[in-house]
N, C-alpha and C positions, 0 to 999 in steps of 0.2 A: 756699114756691113759686119764689122766686128762685135756690133752690139748685139746685132741679131744672133750672131753665132752664142754670145756669153748667155742671153735670156733662154735661148732654145737649152744649150747644157745646163742651166741652171735649172730649169722646167723638168728636164731627164732626171737630174739628180734627186728632185724633191719627188718626182713620181718613183722612182726608185727606191728611194728611201720610205715611202708610204707602203708602198706593195711589201718591201721587205720587213716593216713593222706588224703589216697585216699578217703575213706568215707565219711570223713567229709567234703571235698570239693566238692563232688560229690552231695551232697544231695542237691535238688532244694527246694526250698520256694513253699509251697502251695498257690494257688491263693486263697485269702478269698475275701467274700463281707464285703468291707472295707466302704461302705456307712453308715454304721449304721442301727437299726431298729428302726421303729417308730409305736405309736400306731394309728390308724386309724379307722374313722366314717364316715359317710354321711354327705356331708356339710348342711343337714337339721337336723342334729341331735342338741339335748339340751344339750350336755355333753359339760361341760364349765369347764377349770382348770386342773389342773395335777391330775392325780389318783397314790397314794402314792405305792410304790412298792410293801409293803406287802398286800396293797388291791387288786393290779392285779393280784399277786401270789394268792390272796383267790378266786379270781372271775373266773380266768381260771382254777382253782382246783375247781370249781362247789359249792362254798362256799360263801355266802352272806358277802359281807365287811362289816366292823364294821362302817365304815363312810358311809354316803349316796350321792350315785352318781346316775346320772340319767339312768345310763347303763343298758340296757335290758340283753343282753345275750351276751358272748362272741362266737367268731366264729373263728376255728384254720386255720390258711393259710397252708396249707401242698403243694401248688403249688411249692415251692421253699425249697429243703430239708436242704439247708444249712441254710437260714433264720430261718426255723422251728428249727433246733438242735440249732443254736445261741439262739433262744428266750428262749427255754428249759432250757438251760445250764445258761444264763444270769440274766433270771428272774425268773423261777421256782427254779432253782437249781436240775434240774431232767435230765436223761437220757431220752430217748424216752421211753424204756421199762419201766422205772420207773413211767414217767409219765402214761402211759396205766394202769399199775397196780393200782394205786391210784384211776384212774377215776372207772375204774370196781369196785374196794371195795365201792367207795361211790355209786355207780349204785345199786349195788345189797345188802349191808347192810344196806343203809340209802335212798334207794329209789328216789335218785337224778336223776334231768335228764342229759342225755348224752349233751357232749359239740360237737356242730356241726364241722365236718371238712371238708372244701373243697379244692380239689386239682388243681382247674383250677383257675387261677386270674380273668378272667372275669367273671365266675360265683360268685368270691366273691365280687368283685365290685357291681353286679346285687343284689345279697343278702344284702349288706350292704346299698344299696340304696333304696332297697323296705324295709328294717326293719331299720329306721334311729336311732335308739339307740344301736344297737349291735356295738360291738367293734370287732377289728382283729388287726393284727401286719404284718408288712411287710417291707422291707427294704427301707433306704428314697430314694435311687434312683428310687425303682419302683413306689413312693408313687408320685414322681414327675410325672409321667405318665398319672395320674388319676385326673383329675381337679375335679370330681364330690365328691371326698374324701376328706377329712378335717384331716391333722396331729393333733392329741390331744396333743401328746408329743413326745420326743425323749425317746427310752428306753436305747440304748446303743451305 
């Protein structure tokens, strides 16, 4: 009886080991936007120099930064969901739902302005061109395709 139990357990361990090896080697890496993210504005903007991360976080949370920048308003680039998620994760240290909660609290509790979100890259470009000191973010690869926009700094 003990031999039967031992052989059954041995078989189960071997099957489990093979299943685990199969799962490890069959997982494909997810393609990610490896070009990095950049902070952009219109070429006509008067924004100069780098914006500190803590100030950038405050700006996109609707709070005036401690340092003085010529930045008018932030604009969320929702055209590329992956870049948007990376921005929230790497700069604001928030998920999308956490970010929306924070913005709603600021609007209703403190009367802050809503932060505009644009989900079309051409409309984002037009907005930045018509509002020179507004800022947004996009992938570095995407920014290279828009000569009317200037890269203020790399974000990640």
